[in-house]
C-alpha positions as a printed NumPy array, in Angstrom:
array([[  0.042,   0.026,  -0.041],
       [  1.24 ,   3.434,  -0.911],
       [  0.707,   6.414,   1.371],
       [ -1.784,   8.781,  -0.207],
       [  0.679,  11.63 ,   0.355],
       [  3.263,   9.687,  -1.821],
       [  0.88 ,   8.384,  -4.541],
       [  0.522,  11.591,  -6.53 ],
       [  4.22 ,  12.255,  -6.762],
       [  4.762,   8.575,  -7.794],
       [  2.125,   8.786, -10.547],
       [  3.621,  11.997, -11.725],
       [  7.143,  10.249, -11.794],
       [  5.697,   7.274, -13.728],
       [  3.967,   9.493, -16.307],
       [  7.339,  11.191, -17.042],
       [  9.299,   8.014, -17.36 ],
       [ 10.139,   7.615, -21.165],
       [ 11.932,   4.335, -20.572],
       [ 11.099,   0.85 , -19.573],
       [  9.876,   0.504, -16.041],
       [ 10.084,  -2.542, -13.762],
       [  8.343,  -2.852, -10.424],
       [  9.607,  -5.727,  -8.265],
       [  8.061,  -7.198,  -5.176],
       [  9.336, -10.074,  -3.211],
       [  6.722, -11.905,  -1.133],
       [  7.089, -14.342,   1.767],
       [  4.019, -16.39 ,   2.639],
       [  1.852, -14.118,   0.541],
       [  3.02 , -10.879,   2.368],
       [  5.062,  -8.299,   0.595],
       [  8.509,  -8.37 ,   2.076],
       [ 10.672,  -6.079,  -0.134],
       [ 10.212,  -3.93 ,  -3.153],
       [ 12.107,  -1.802,  -5.78 ],
       [ 11.553,   0.139,  -8.834],
       [ 13.868,   0.273, -11.842],
       [ 13.843,   2.479, -14.989],
       [ 15.943,   1.817, -17.976],
       [ 16.692,   4.252, -20.732],
       [ 19.312,   3.182, -23.189],
       [ 22.489,   2.357, -21.264],
       [ 21.307,   4.242, -18.162],
       [ 19.463,   2.611, -15.26 ],
       [ 17.978,   4.023, -12.023],
       [ 16.815,   2.016,  -8.965],
       [ 14.298,   3.749,  -6.761],
       [ 11.905,   3.076,  -3.775],
       [ 13.922,   0.221,  -2.39 ],
       [ 12.27 ,  -0.876,   0.92 ],
       [ 11.878,  -3.899,   3.254],
       [  9.013,  -4.399,   5.478],
       [ 10.168,  -4.093,   9.159],
       [  9.331,  -7.78 ,   9.999],
       [ 11.491,  -9.058,   7.106],
       [ 14.598,  -6.839,   7.605],
       [ 18.017,  -8.324,   7.823],
       [ 17.332, -11.262,   5.616],
       [ 18.685, -10.181,   2.303],
       [ 15.233,  -9.547,   0.634],
       [ 16.143,  -5.899,  -0.443],
       [ 19.404,  -7.377,  -1.997],
       [ 17.258,  -9.91 ,  -3.978],
       [ 14.841,  -7.32 ,  -5.349],
       [ 17.763,  -5.126,  -6.319],
       [ 19.415,  -7.969,  -8.056],
       [ 16.279,  -8.72 , -10.084],
       [ 16.102,  -4.984, -10.907],
       [ 19.642,  -5.061, -12.184],
       [ 18.947,  -8.118, -14.163],
       [ 16.06 ,  -6.379, -15.727],
       [ 18.177,  -3.277, -16.49 ],
       [ 20.755,  -5.677, -18.203],
       [ 18.182,  -7.465, -20.388],
       [ 17.692,  -6.159, -23.844]])
């Protein structure tokens, strides 16, 4: 769930992205544990909004979603 105060700026960001956009969520037992967003424009990639739910911190889940985002960025 995205806080309402952050929803509008994120929607505005998505609307301005001229590149490929990847959204990544790692779930554990049906609960979202970590997330990341990745944009790719040519040879440039940006990784944003990396977060881990408090109950799942310290288990490497953010590393896994960032790795998935980097793989997405490297795919043609």
